[in-house]
TORSEVEX-309880 format. One line per field, with one value per residue (C-alpha): residue in three letters; x, y, z. Coordinates in pm, 1 decimal. Layout:
N
resn: ALA / ... .
u: X / ... .
v: Y / ... .
w: Z / ... .
This chain:
469
resn: MET / THR / ASP / THR / LEU / GLN / GLY / LYS / VAL / ALA / ILE / GLY / GLY / LEU / GLN / VAL / ASP / GLY / ARG / LEU / CYS / GLU / LEU / VAL / ARG / ASP / GLN / ILE / ALA / PRO / GLY / THR / GLY / VAL / GLU / ALA / GLY / HIS / PHE / TRP / THR / SER / LEU / GLY / LYS / ILE / VAL / ARG / GLU / LEU / ALA / PRO / LYS / ASN / LEU / GLU / LEU / LEU / HIS / ARG / ARG / ASP / ALA / LEU / GLN / ALA / GLN / ILE / ASP / ALA / TRP / HIS / LEU / ALA / ARG / ARG / SER / ALA / PRO / LEU / ASP / PRO / ASN / ALA / TYR / ARG / ALA / PHE / LEU / ALA / GLU / ILE / GLY / TYR / LEU / VAL / PRO / ASP / GLN / GLY / SER / CYS / ARG / ILE / SER / THR / GLU / ASP / VAL / ASP / PRO / GLU / ILE / ALA / GLN / VAL / ALA / GLY / PRO / GLN / LEU / VAL / VAL / PRO / VAL / ASP / ASN / ALA / ARG / TYR / ALA / LEU / ASN / ALA / ALA / ASN / ALA / ARG / TRP / GLY / SER / LEU / TYR / ASP / ALA / LEU / TYR / GLY / THR / ASP / LEU / ILE / PRO / GLU / GLU / GLY / GLY / ALA / GLU / LYS / GLY / LEU / GLU / TYR / ASN / VAL / ALA / ARG / GLY / ALA / LEU / VAL / ILE / ALA / ARG / SER / GLU / ALA / LEU / LEU / ASP / GLU / VAL / VAL / PRO / LEU / ALA / GLU / GLY / SER / TYR / ALA / GLN / VAL / VAL / GLN / PHE / SER / LEU / LYS / ALA / GLU / ALA / GLY / ARG / GLN / GLN / LEU / VAL / ALA / SER / LEU / GLU / GLY / GLY / ARG / GLN / VAL / GLY / LEU / ARG / ASP / SER / ALA / GLN / PHE / ALA / GLY / CYS / ALA / GLN / GLU / GLY / GLY / ARG / LEU / ARG / SER / VAL / LEU / LEU / ARG / ASN / ASN / GLY / LEU / HIS / LEU / GLU / ILE / GLN / LEU / ASP / ARG / GLU / HIS / PRO / VAL / GLY / ARG / ASN / HIS / ARG / ALA / GLY / VAL / LYS / ASP / VAL / VAL / LEU / GLU / ALA / ALA / LEU / THR / THR / ILE / GLN / ASP / CYS / GLU / ASP / SER / VAL / ALA / ALA / VAL / ASP / ALA / ALA / ASP / LYS / ALA / ARG / VAL / TYR / GLY / ASN / TRP / CYS / GLY / LEU / MET / ARG / GLY / THR / LEU / GLU / ALA / GLU / PHE / THR / LYS / GLY / GLY / ARG / THR / VAL / SER / ARG / ARG / LEU / ASN / PRO / ASP / ARG / GLN / PHE / GLU / ALA / PRO / ASP / GLY / SER / ALA / LEU / VAL / LEU / PRO / GLY / ARG / SER / LEU / MET / LEU / VAL / ARG / HIS / VAL / GLY / LEU / HIS / MET / TYR / THR / ASP / ALA / VAL / THR / THR / GLY / ASP / GLY / ALA / GLN / ILE / PRO / GLU / GLY / PHE / LEU / ASP / ALA / MET / VAL / ALA / SER / LEU / ALA / ALA / ILE / HIS / ASP / LEU / ARG / GLY / ASN / GLY / ARG / TYR / ARG / ASN / SER / LYS / ALA / GLY / SER / ILE / TYR / ALA / VAL / LYS / PRO / LYS / LEU / HIS / GLY / PRO / GLU / GLU / VAL / ARG / ALA / THR / LEU / ARG / ALA / ARG / ARG / GLY / GLY / ALA / GLY / SER / GLY / PRO / GLN / HIS / PRO / GLU / ASP / ARG / ARG / HIS / GLY / ARG / GLY / THR / ALA / ASP / ASP / ARG / GLU / PRO / GLY / ARG / MET / HIS / ARG / GLY / GLY / GLU / ARG / THR / PRO / GLY / LEU / HIS / GLN / HIS / ARG / VAL / PRO / ARG / PRO / ASP / ARG / GLY .
u: 2160.1 / 2103.6 / 1837.9 / 1933.7 / 1753.8 / 1457.5 / 1334.6 / 1629.0 / 1794.0 / 2167.4 / 2227.1 / 2467.3 / 2650.7 / 2322.8 / 2062.7 / 1725.9 / 1384.8 / 1232.8 / 917.8 / 1111.3 / 1341.6 / 1039.6 / 875.5 / 1179.9 / 1248.2 / 894.2 / 713.4 / 940.4 / 1254.6 / 1095.9 / 1059.8 / 1302.6 / 1618.6 / 1777.1 / 1833.9 / 1732.2 / 2075.3 / 2250.6 / 2005.9 / 2091.9 / 2470.0 / 2433.1 / 2250.4 / 2517.9 / 2791.2 / 2616.3 / 2568.2 / 2939.2 / 3046.5 / 2800.7 / 2654.2 / 2959.4 / 2899.2 / 2531.8 / 2626.5 / 2883.6 / 2616.7 / 2382.3 / 2663.1 / 2703.7 / 2329.6 / 2358.3 / 2654.1 / 2471.9 / 2161.9 / 2371.9 / 2540.5 / 2199.3 / 2044.9 / 2338.9 / 2323.2 / 1949.4 / 1996.9 / 2280.4 / 2043.4 / 1706.0 / 1629.8 / 1739.1 / 1532.5 / 1634.1 / 1887.6 / 1826.4 / 2156.2 / 2365.0 / 2164.7 / 2224.1 / 2590.0 / 2611.0 / 2436.3 / 2681.2 / 2974.1 / 2883.4 / 2801.6 / 2426.3 / 2400.0 / 2651.9 / 2768.5 / 2561.8 / 2768.9 / 2574.4 / 2376.8 / 2422.9 / 2303.5 / 2148.6 / 2038.4 / 1752.4 / 1619.2 / 1322.2 / 1105.4 / 733.3 / 524.3 / 355.2 / 690.3 / 849.8 / 572.7 / 220.8 / 137.4 / -134.4 / -232.5 / -23.7 / -141.2 / 56.7 / -80.4 / 37.7 / 147.6 / 83.0 / -285.8 / -381.7 / -727.5 / -591.3 / -300.5 / -539.4 / -775.0 / -490.6 / -352.9 / -702.2 / -758.0 / -614.6 / -969.8 / -1260.7 / -1624.1 / -1680.3 / -2044.3 / -1968.7 / -1703.4 / -1953.8 / -2258.4 / -2090.2 / -1920.4 / -2031.5 / -1946.1 / -2307.0 / -2526.8 / -2805.1 / -3068.6 / -3384.2 / -3437.7 / -3092.4 / -2998.6 / -2759.9 / -2966.2 / -2925.7 / -3098.7 / -3017.4 / -3172.1 / -3264.6 / -3268.4 / -2916.5 / -2807.1 / -2935.2 / -2703.9 / -2412.5 / -2474.1 / -2486.4 / -2155.5 / -2000.0 / -2124.3 / -1978.1 / -1638.5 / -1667.4 / -1743.4 / -1421.3 / -1165.8 / -1294.0 / -1528.0 / -1757.6 / -1716.7 / -2051.9 / -2299.8 / -2272.7 / -2275.9 / -2594.1 / -2759.4 / -2641.0 / -2904.3 / -2695.2 / -2328.5 / -2222.8 / -1929.9 / -1854.8 / -1568.3 / -1352.9 / -1025.3 / -1002.0 / -1053.1 / -1350.6 / -1456.2 / -1702.1 / -2035.0 / -2258.6 / -2628.4 / -2772.9 / -3126.8 / -3284.3 / -3102.8 / -2758.4 / -2456.5 / -2117.1 / -1773.7 / -1502.7 / -1349.9 / -1015.2 / -1075.6 / -740.8 / -902.2 / -1101.5 / -889.0 / -1120.9 / -1430.5 / -1585.9 / -1862.5 / -2077.2 / -2301.3 / -2272.9 / -2374.8 / -2155.9 / -2096.4 / -1832.7 / -1648.8 / -1287.1 / -1143.3 / -796.9 / -678.1 / -325.1 / -233.6 / -504.2 / -812.8 / -1182.7 / -1449.1 / -1813.0 / -2002.1 / -2337.8 / -2623.4 / -2984.2 / -3103.3 / -2892.2 / -3077.2 / -2873.2 / -2848.0 / -3219.7 / -3264.7 / -3008.5 / -3084.5 / -2791.5 / -2800.4 / -2482.2 / -2454.7 / -2122.7 / -1807.8 / -1497.6 / -1174.4 / -813.2 / -712.0 / -417.1 / -142.7 / 99.2 / 87.3 / 364.7 / 317.1 / 465.9 / 695.1 / 765.6 / 557.1 / 197.7 / 274.6 / 394.0 / 605.8 / 817.8 / 899.6 / 966.7 / 589.7 / 509.4 / 793.9 / 685.8 / 332.9 / 476.5 / 695.6 / 435.8 / 178.5 / 436.9 / 520.9 / 155.2 / 112.3 / 406.5 / 268.4 / -90.5 / -206.3 / -278.3 / -648.6 / -838.1 / -1186.1 / -1384.2 / -1747.5 / -1925.1 / -2290.9 / -2362.9 / -2195.1 / -1852.3 / -1647.3 / -1333.5 / -1062.7 / -800.1 / -608.4 / -822.7 / -745.8 / -635.8 / -905.5 / -972.1 / -1081.2 / -1079.6 / -853.8 / -978.6 / -787.3 / -958.0 / -657.9 / -683.3 / -604.8 / -510.0 / -480.4 / -347.3 / -618.3 / -392.8 / -171.6 / 202.1 / 331.5 / 647.9 / 784.2 / 897.1 / 1163.9 / 1236.9 / 1487.6 / 1855.1 / 1793.0 / 1578.9 / 1727.7 / 1566.1 / 1611.4 / 1418.8 / 1767.2 / 2074.4 / 2448.3 / 2604.3 / 2682.6 / 2321.6 / 2356.7 / 2061.4 / 2100.0 / 1989.1 / 1622.9 / 1654.9 / 1905.4 / 1646.3 / 1370.1 / 1574.9 / 1687.1 / 1351.7 / 1144.9 / 1371.4 / 1371.3 / 983.6 / 973.7 / 1184.4 / 855.1 / 717.1 / 1033.8 / 1020.7 / 651.2 / 568.0 / 263.9 / -97.0 / -38.4 / 258.6 / 334.2 / 612.2 / 573.8 / 920.3 / 1088.3 / 1185.2 / 1160.3 / 1064.2 / 1195.0 / 1141.1 / 1406.5 / 1290.0 / 1452.7 / 1801.3 / 2004.4 / 2264.0 / 2466.4 / 2667.9 / 2347.9 / 2229.3 / 2562.3 / 2552.6 / 2202.1 / 2279.8 / 2576.6 / 2358.4 / 2096.5 / 2370.7 / 2448.8 / 2781.2 / 3055.1 / 2826.2 / 2608.7 / 2229.6 / 1931.9 / 2002.8 / 1857.2 / 1961.5 / 1637.7 / 1652.8 / 1697.0 / 1643.1 / 1553.1 / 1536.5 / -67.0 / -362.3 / -501.3 / -765.8 / -1083.1 / -1389.7 / -1688.0 / -1920.9 / -2304.7 / -2373.1 / -2292.5 / -2441.8 / -2355.9 / -2250.5 / -1940.5 / -1308.4 / -1063.9 / -754.4 / -463.3 / -223.7 / 146.0 / 429.9 / 797.9 / 1045.5 / 1282.1 / 1628.7 / 1678.7 / 1856.6 / 1613.0 / 1731.0 / 1421.3 / 1469.1 / 1604.7 .
v: -757.9 / -497.6 / -243.3 / 125.8 / 451.1 / 568.5 / 213.4 / 119.2 / -212.3 / -244.1 / -512.5 / -567.3 / -239.6 / -51.4 / 91.8 / -36.4 / 79.4 / -190.3 / -218.4 / -291.2 / -528.3 / -727.7 / -716.7 / -867.0 / -1116.1 / -1242.5 / -1195.3 / -1139.2 / -1346.8 / -1678.8 / -1912.0 / -1723.3 / -1915.1 / -1582.4 / -1539.3 / -1196.3 / -1120.3 / -1194.6 / -969.0 / -666.2 / -746.8 / -746.0 / -421.4 / -267.1 / -376.3 / -225.8 / 101.6 / 120.1 / 35.2 / 225.9 / 518.3 / 736.8 / 690.9 / 776.3 / 1106.0 / 1181.5 / 1146.5 / 1377.6 / 1640.4 / 1604.2 / 1677.6 / 1986.1 / 2110.7 / 2061.4 / 2241.9 / 2535.0 / 2571.7 / 2539.5 / 2810.7 / 3043.8 / 3003.8 / 3088.3 / 3385.0 / 3535.5 / 3529.5 / 3607.7 / 3890.2 / 3719.1 / 3472.4 / 3105.1 / 2987.2 / 2609.7 / 2539.4 / 2726.7 / 2580.3 / 2222.1 / 2289.9 / 2431.3 / 2119.8 / 1898.3 / 2101.5 / 2068.1 / 1691.1 / 1711.7 / 1561.6 / 1287.4 / 1165.4 / 894.3 / 570.3 / 406.4 / 85.0 / -174.6 / -523.2 / -655.4 / -1007.6 / -1108.8 / -1438.6 / -1561.8 / -1269.5 / -1302.0 / -1231.5 / -936.6 / -767.2 / -915.1 / -987.3 / -855.4 / -481.7 / -367.9 / -116.1 / -76.3 / 59.9 / 247.4 / 218.9 / 323.7 / -13.9 / 136.3 / 110.4 / -251.1 / -189.3 / 2.0 / -234.3 / -532.2 / -349.8 / -274.7 / -628.2 / -764.3 / -524.2 / -792.1 / -861.8 / -611.0 / -600.1 / -410.1 / -381.8 / -214.6 / 13.7 / 141.8 / 151.7 / 375.4 / 632.5 / 908.8 / 699.1 / 597.1 / 923.8 / 952.2 / 1095.9 / 925.8 / 735.7 / 589.8 / 734.8 / 546.4 / 560.1 / 337.1 / 30.0 / -151.4 / 44.7 / -195.4 / 90.3 / 195.3 / -171.1 / -212.3 / 73.1 / -87.1 / -423.0 / -258.3 / -83.0 / -400.2 / -602.3 / -335.7 / -377.7 / -762.4 / -715.2 / -501.1 / -713.5 / -1076.9 / -1069.3 / -1342.3 / -1502.3 / -1348.1 / -1121.2 / -938.3 / -1038.5 / -827.1 / -1104.4 / -1400.3 / -1595.7 / -1881.4 / -1980.0 / -2344.3 / -2565.6 / -2824.5 / -3072.8 / -3035.8 / -3226.4 / -3311.1 / -2943.6 / -2749.3 / -2456.2 / -2176.9 / -2167.2 / -1869.9 / -1918.7 / -1606.3 / -1484.5 / -1671.8 / -1998.4 / -1941.3 / -2080.0 / -1912.7 / -1933.6 / -1675.5 / -1500.8 / -1618.2 / -1943.0 / -1910.5 / -1634.3 / -1897.9 / -1965.1 / -2178.6 / -2206.2 / -2288.1 / -2546.3 / -2648.1 / -2951.4 / -2979.0 / -2620.9 / -2356.9 / -2091.2 / -1872.2 / -1829.2 / -1714.8 / -1524.2 / -1366.5 / -1070.7 / -944.3 / -1170.2 / -1030.5 / -1231.4 / -1142.0 / -1361.8 / -1368.7 / -1492.6 / -1668.8 / -1704.3 / -1677.1 / -1665.5 / -1356.7 / -1023.3 / -898.4 / -1239.7 / -1302.0 / -987.1 / -1076.6 / -1287.4 / -1522.2 / -1503.3 / -1293.0 / -1157.9 / -979.9 / -929.7 / -943.1 / -796.9 / -868.1 / -525.0 / -429.4 / -670.6 / -521.3 / -313.2 / -106.5 / -147.9 / 200.2 / 290.4 / 624.8 / 896.5 / 778.8 / 716.7 / 936.4 / 690.0 / 917.5 / 722.3 / 372.3 / 306.0 / 403.2 / 185.2 / -113.0 / -84.9 / -52.0 / -365.7 / -562.6 / -505.3 / -597.2 / -917.0 / -995.6 / -955.5 / -1175.8 / -1449.6 / -1401.6 / -1332.6 / -958.0 / -876.2 / -555.3 / -512.7 / -194.5 / -77.2 / 15.4 / 79.8 / -32.8 / -373.0 / -509.4 / -584.8 / -792.4 / -765.4 / -1037.1 / -1144.6 / -1302.7 / -1663.0 / -1777.7 / -1824.8 / -2176.7 / -2267.4 / -2552.1 / -2511.5 / -2601.3 / -2934.2 / -3022.0 / -2954.5 / -2732.5 / -2360.7 / -2143.1 / -1768.7 / -1532.1 / -1379.9 / -1089.7 / -835.9 / -909.5 / -686.6 / -479.4 / -276.6 / 80.7 / 204.0 / 555.1 / 753.0 / 781.6 / 1137.4 / 1003.2 / 914.6 / 764.4 / 755.4 / 421.8 / 265.8 / 457.3 / 388.3 / 303.9 / 669.4 / 769.7 / 892.3 / 839.2 / 572.5 / 592.1 / 484.7 / 317.7 / 75.8 / -26.6 / -51.5 / -265.1 / -512.8 / -553.8 / -563.8 / -832.9 / -1038.8 / -1030.8 / -1138.5 / -1443.5 / -1588.6 / -1577.2 / -1723.6 / -2018.4 / -2071.5 / -2003.0 / -1806.4 / -1882.2 / -1763.3 / -1703.9 / -1344.8 / -1420.5 / -1752.7 / -1703.3 / -1676.5 / -1310.2 / -995.8 / -676.5 / -359.3 / -1.4 / 259.7 / 610.5 / 941.7 / 828.1 / 1093.2 / 968.5 / 651.7 / 696.7 / 686.5 / 381.4 / 208.2 / 284.0 / 156.5 / -169.4 / -221.7 / -159.2 / -407.2 / -669.3 / -617.9 / -431.8 / -686.4 / -987.2 / -891.3 / -914.9 / -1136.5 / -1384.7 / -1723.3 / -1972.7 / -1909.4 / -1533.1 / -1350.1 / -978.9 / -822.2 / -545.4 / 471.5 / 516.7 / 372.2 / 97.3 / 206.3 / 25.8 / 26.8 / 319.9 / 304.0 / 358.8 / 8.2 / -271.8 / -544.7 / -469.6 / 35.8 / 466.8 / 655.5 / 805.7 / 901.6 / 1174.3 / 1132.1 / 1390.4 / 1380.1 / 1646.9 / 1559.3 / 1671.5 / 1584.8 / 1850.6 / 2029.1 / 2203.8 / 2410.5 / 2565.3 / 2912.1 .
w: 4196.9 / 4470.7 / 4537.5 / 4513.1 / 4585.1 / 4383.3 / 4329.6 / 4109.0 / 4098.0 / 4035.2 / 3779.4 / 3489.5 / 3561.0 / 3521.8 / 3743.3 / 3628.7 / 3739.8 / 3964.2 / 3754.5 / 3442.1 / 3623.0 / 3739.0 / 3400.5 / 3226.9 / 3498.4 / 3559.6 / 3223.7 / 2929.9 / 2983.4 / 3100.9 / 2804.4 / 2582.5 / 2681.1 / 2799.7 / 3172.8 / 3305.6 / 3457.9 / 3129.4 / 2946.2 / 3165.2 / 3147.5 / 2764.1 / 2766.4 / 2995.6 / 2759.9 / 2458.2 / 2643.1 / 2745.2 / 2385.4 / 2178.9 / 2386.5 / 2306.7 / 1934.7 / 1972.4 / 2147.6 / 1877.8 / 1614.3 / 1805.3 / 1828.6 / 1466.3 / 1411.1 / 1622.0 / 1429.5 / 1104.4 / 1226.8 / 1355.4 / 1009.6 / 832.3 / 1060.4 / 1010.9 / 631.2 / 632.4 / 875.2 / 657.7 / 356.3 / 519.2 / 285.0 / -39.2 / -246.6 / -210.2 / -473.1 / -494.6 / -661.4 / -413.4 / -125.6 / -249.1 / -291.0 / 60.7 / 204.1 / 18.4 / 138.0 / 503.2 / 467.5 / 510.2 / 157.5 / 79.0 / -257.6 / -431.5 / -401.0 / -692.2 / -694.2 / -423.4 / -361.2 / -43.3 / 42.1 / 266.1 / 396.4 / 600.1 / 498.4 / 526.5 / 212.7 / 375.0 / 363.8 / 50.0 / -195.0 / -134.2 / -127.9 / 114.3 / 382.5 / 693.4 / 1022.7 / 1295.8 / 1649.7 / 1991.8 / 2160.4 / 2512.7 / 2462.5 / 2453.6 / 2303.2 / 2011.3 / 1960.9 / 1942.3 / 1709.5 / 1473.6 / 1482.1 / 1409.2 / 1114.7 / 884.7 / 784.6 / 763.0 / 662.5 / 340.6 / 419.1 / 749.3 / 593.1 / 334.6 / 553.6 / 817.9 / 581.4 / 352.4 / 45.7 / 61.4 / 73.4 / 337.3 / 109.1 / 0.5 / 316.9 / 329.7 / 663.4 / 895.2 / 1210.5 / 1515.4 / 1359.3 / 1034.8 / 735.0 / 457.6 / 202.7 / 291.9 / 305.6 / -56.3 / -167.6 / 25.4 / -148.2 / -487.7 / -424.7 / -303.5 / -606.4 / -839.1 / -672.6 / -711.2 / -1081.5 / -1113.5 / -914.4 / -939.9 / -1242.3 / -1346.2 / -1697.0 / -1779.5 / -1613.2 / -1280.8 / -914.9 / -897.6 / -1100.5 / -887.3 / -704.6 / -576.4 / -533.3 / -553.1 / -633.2 / -899.3 / -928.2 / -1237.6 / -1298.2 / -923.8 / -809.1 / -692.8 / -902.2 / -822.2 / -1000.2 / -987.4 / -1088.8 / -1245.7 / -1281.8 / -1577.5 / -1493.1 / -1653.6 / -1464.1 / -1506.1 / -1332.6 / -1280.5 / -1580.2 / -1419.7 / -1251.8 / -1065.1 / -854.1 / -666.7 / -362.0 / -148.3 / 47.4 / 386.2 / 423.3 / 711.0 / 723.0 / 341.4 / 292.9 / 132.9 / 402.0 / 224.4 / -100.7 / -82.3 / -383.7 / -448.5 / -638.9 / -657.2 / -364.2 / -139.8 / -34.3 / -7.2 / 137.3 / 33.3 / 338.8 / 295.2 / 534.4 / 428.3 / 791.4 / 871.5 / 871.4 / 583.9 / 399.8 / 403.8 / 198.1 / -61.9 / -368.7 / -311.7 / 66.9 / 91.6 / 448.8 / 412.3 / 196.2 / 405.7 / 260.3 / 359.6 / 462.1 / 689.3 / 603.0 / 846.0 / 1169.4 / 1327.7 / 1695.5 / 1788.6 / 2081.2 / 1928.4 / 1753.2 / 1835.1 / 2200.6 / 2488.2 / 2692.5 / 2904.9 / 3230.4 / 3352.2 / 3417.8 / 3060.7 / 2917.3 / 3124.4 / 2981.6 / 2629.7 / 2665.3 / 2848.4 / 2572.0 / 2309.1 / 2488.7 / 2522.4 / 2148.9 / 2079.3 / 2314.3 / 2206.6 / 2561.5 / 2546.1 / 2629.6 / 2691.1 / 2850.2 / 2835.3 / 2856.5 / 2535.8 / 2489.4 / 2833.3 / 2801.8 / 2871.2 / 2558.9 / 2551.2 / 2297.0 / 2215.8 / 1906.1 / 1629.2 / 1545.6 / 1198.5 / 935.6 / 816.3 / 453.9 / 224.6 / -80.9 / -430.6 / -415.1 / -90.7 / 138.7 / 445.7 / 385.6 / 683.6 / 639.3 / 902.9 / 1109.8 / 1220.8 / 1050.1 / 1055.0 / 1336.4 / 1334.9 / 1629.2 / 1600.4 / 1840.6 / 1931.7 / 1735.5 / 1863.6 / 1990.0 / 2281.8 / 2619.9 / 2921.8 / 3301.8 / 3335.5 / 3302.9 / 3387.0 / 3394.3 / 3722.5 / 3787.6 / 3707.2 / 3345.4 / 3120.5 / 2843.7 / 2478.4 / 2485.5 / 2150.3 / 2293.7 / 2557.3 / 2303.4 / 2073.1 / 2350.0 / 2531.6 / 2214.5 / 2069.9 / 2385.9 / 2386.4 / 2017.3 / 2089.9 / 2227.9 / 1866.9 / 1716.1 / 1949.6 / 1901.5 / 2269.5 / 2186.7 / 2103.7 / 1744.0 / 1525.7 / 1410.0 / 1167.0 / 1006.9 / 839.5 / 1181.1 / 1179.0 / 1397.5 / 1215.8 / 1375.9 / 1247.2 / 1333.7 / 1257.4 / 1170.4 / 1071.9 / 905.2 / 673.0 / 639.4 / 962.9 / 1169.6 / 976.6 / 1035.5 / 1404.9 / 1437.1 / 1262.3 / 1491.9 / 1793.7 / 1677.4 / 1634.0 / 1997.4 / 1973.0 / 1998.2 / 2008.9 / 2305.8 / 2311.3 / 2376.4 / 2100.6 / 2061.0 / 1789.1 / 1604.8 / 1638.8 / 1303.0 / 1260.5 / 923.0 / 887.7 / 888.8 / 1036.7 / 1361.6 / 1390.6 / 1552.0 / 1683.3 / 1471.2 / 1515.1 / 1576.6 / 1205.2 / 1084.0 / 877.0 / 1123.5 / 1474.3 / 1613.2 / 1793.7 / 1937.5 / 1793.3 / 2013.6 / 1915.7 / 2020.9 / 2047.0 / 2075.3 / 2013.8 / 1724.6 / 1694.3 / 1334.7 / 1126.9 / 895.0 / 585.6 / 566.0 / 899.9 / 926.5 .
């Protein structure tokens, strides 16, 4: 390893920006079982083997776009004939024949990917605060969401204001109870009639009991929707329910400013929300030089190790963000129930049309930025696979990568080959297996409990567009 001009380090047949080299050596590689020198040597081998194919695919894109442009220009004054246009796209290879059904096999896939449908966020990973907000959006207050939006009108004394408005809160509670009636209904009556929640043992399992106005006691229409509870000092503090694989928690506290005004002492209804988050190195982030890439990779590594933190001033006070812990409950059979406190995180690389000078070949040529993304992001994620971090991202032991803007099977095939590390190269550990919108904001001042920013991103895309003339 030798220093070169412009702050580059010659290593593994590449010239690597010194900041990236230090980041990998000092922060990302330690603990992965992959030595930093071997990492850069592997990347160099991938670049030498696969960069020519990447360039070939880009030339193919340009050729397709030129043919598409010429076709439109030759017919600029004529109405579009969809059948003729489709035949033209097939003729030039923009559309390829349908090869029929195929079968794929997967293993070690987390339920958030394979089984449960739910919201997904996309967030720029270069902004630590936003990245943490999105990861922590696995659970969110229904009360706060309703209180701070126009779903609840501000007429008749129900203004948001800067302080908690009891009249507006009552409308929020009514709307929340209507949702509970819809998705986790009681056997009889409504949540609006509940004055107390309690538990009773039945056949060795706890069941939920709701006491209604007038003294009636009822359970859930479907008792299987009772997923657990949390108790403190013999007092029921929360009720955990489940619908379509997603959880919701009814939190109880008669001393809370909201709970003291509720018949049953409900202070909040918390919903399982963003099951997955794409931590984005591409569209929503403008990472154009080595300093940007170092920040992107450093934040992703911090997420995988559970060490990423962000501090900022808000409302005259310093606020700290870090990853939320898992949520602890007691299952109906009395066993411990631990639910993820964070969304399952995926990482999105740039498209194959992007190149970077943060790492260049020995003769100074830029390398495909997607190669660098795939290698560094995978190296950082080994911390999660090995259990080095404070929390686990993938409990199934997988790394989830998103590769955008692939045009056709050839580009997919080339991407898969690159992710496998060319001819066996790459930061692989024995436990390393690879498979395979909206941004999370801080709460605004109009809230029921305690209130973001959005960041645009821009890249130029060189993907052939059949609608361009």
